[in-house]
C-alpha positions as CSV (number, residue, x, y, z in Angstrom):
1,X,-29.2,-73.1,152.1
2,X,-31.1,-75.5,150.0
3,X,-30.6,-75.9,146.3
4,X,-33.8,-73.9,145.3
5,X,-33.7,-71.3,148.1
6,X,-31.9,-69.7,151.0
7,X,-33.1,-68.8,154.4
8,X,-32.6,-65.1,155.3
9,X,-32.5,-63.5,158.8
10,X,-32.4,-59.7,159.0
11,X,-31.8,-58.2,162.4
12,X,-32.1,-54.4,162.7
13,X,-32.5,-52.0,165.6
14,X,-35.9,-51.6,167.1
15,X,-37.6,-48.3,166.1
16,X,-38.5,-47.2,169.7
17,X,-36.7,-49.4,172.2
18,X,-33.0,-48.7,172.7
19,X,-30.8,-51.8,172.5
20,X,-33.5,-54.0,171.1
21,X,-33.5,-55.8,167.7
22,X,-36.3,-56.6,165.3
23,X,-35.8,-59.9,163.5
24,X,-37.4,-60.9,160.2
25,X,-36.8,-64.4,158.7
26,X,-37.9,-65.4,155.2
27,X,-37.0,-67.7,152.3
28,X,-35.5,-66.3,149.1
29,X,-35.4,-68.3,145.8
30,X,-31.9,-69.0,144.5
31,X,-32.5,-67.2,141.2
32,X,-30.4,-64.3,140.0
33,X,-33.2,-61.7,139.9
34,X,-34.4,-62.7,143.4
35,X,-31.0,-62.6,144.9
36,X,-30.3,-59.2,143.3
37,X,-33.6,-57.9,144.7
38,X,-32.5,-59.2,148.1
39,X,-29.3,-57.3,147.8
40,X,-31.2,-54.1,147.0
41,X,-33.5,-54.7,150.1
42,X,-30.5,-55.3,152.4
43,X,-28.7,-52.2,151.1
44,X,-31.9,-50.1,151.7
45,X,-32.1,-51.4,155.2
46,X,-28.5,-50.3,155.9
47,X,-27.0,-53.8,156.0
48,X,-23.3,-53.8,155.4
49,X,-22.2,-57.4,156.0
50,X,-23.9,-60.6,155.0
51,X,-22.9,-63.9,156.6
52,X,-23.4,-67.0,154.5
53,X,-23.0,-70.6,155.7
54,X,-20.9,-72.7,153.3
55,X,-23.0,-75.6,152.3
56,X,-22.0,-77.5,149.2
57,X,-21.8,-75.0,146.3
58,X,-25.2,-73.5,147.0
59,X,-23.7,-70.5,148.7
60,X,-22.0,-69.3,145.5
61,X,-24.8,-67.3,143.8
62,X,-25.8,-65.6,147.1
63,X,-22.2,-64.7,147.8
64,X,-21.1,-63.4,144.4
65,X,-24.4,-61.6,143.6
66,X,-24.7,-59.9,147.0
67,X,-21.1,-58.9,146.8
68,X,-21.7,-57.4,143.4
69,X,-24.4,-55.2,145.1
70,X,-21.7,-53.8,147.4
71,X,-22.3,-55.9,150.5
72,X,-19.4,-57.3,152.5
73,X,-20.0,-61.0,152.2
74,X,-18.5,-63.5,154.7
75,X,-18.6,-67.2,154.0
76,X,-18.4,-69.2,157.3
77,X,-17.6,-72.8,157.7
78,X,-20.7,-74.8,159.0
79,X,-18.6,-76.7,161.5
80,X,-17.4,-73.5,163.1
81,X,-20.9,-72.2,163.8
82,X,-22.8,-75.4,164.5
83,X,-20.8,-76.9,167.4
84,X,-23.4,-76.1,170.0
85,X,-24.6,-79.2,171.8
86,X,-28.4,-79.5,172.2
87,X,-29.3,-76.8,169.7
88,X,-32.1,-77.9,167.4
89,X,-31.2,-77.9,163.6
90,X,-33.5,-76.2,161.1
91,X,-32.7,-73.7,158.3
92,X,-34.6,-71.0,160.1
93,X,-32.8,-71.5,163.4
94,X,-29.5,-71.6,161.6
95,X,-30.2,-68.3,159.9
96,X,-31.1,-66.7,163.2
97,X,-28.0,-68.2,164.9
98,X,-25.6,-66.9,162.1
99,X,-27.2,-63.4,162.4
100,X,-26.7,-63.3,166.1
101,X,-23.1,-64.5,165.9
102,X,-22.5,-61.8,163.3
103,X,-23.9,-59.1,165.6
104,X,-21.5,-60.1,168.3
105,X,-18.5,-60.5,166.0
106,X,-18.2,-64.2,166.6
107,X,-17.9,-65.3,163.0
108,X,-14.7,-66.0,161.1
109,X,-14.7,-65.5,157.4
110,X,-13.3,-68.2,155.1
111,X,-11.1,-67.3,152.2
112,X,-13.1,-67.0,148.9
113,X,-11.3,-66.5,145.7
114,X,-12.6,-63.7,143.4
115,X,-15.0,-64.7,140.7
116,X,-13.8,-64.5,137.2
């Protein structure tokens, strides 16, 4: 995630092909209203868990605001998900990679203290 925005990857079941996924990737501004709108969109899509990469402190608004919308938020350590030799590094590819790892249950959530 960058300071002004976050890259989002949503993977949902294909409408007609069994076992296939449809993937949408887009950027969301790091503003409260935009993140809350994202939370509403994810809930409407049937999303239950959101995986967020821990980068600096930029993850905080996404984590706490999406959690407040009722989503199960997991913060993952960047070093745990990026140790793949030869994989190109872009925010878009990182978002897709995190979504795919989440689908296969290959992420490990970090402890995040409750907000006050």
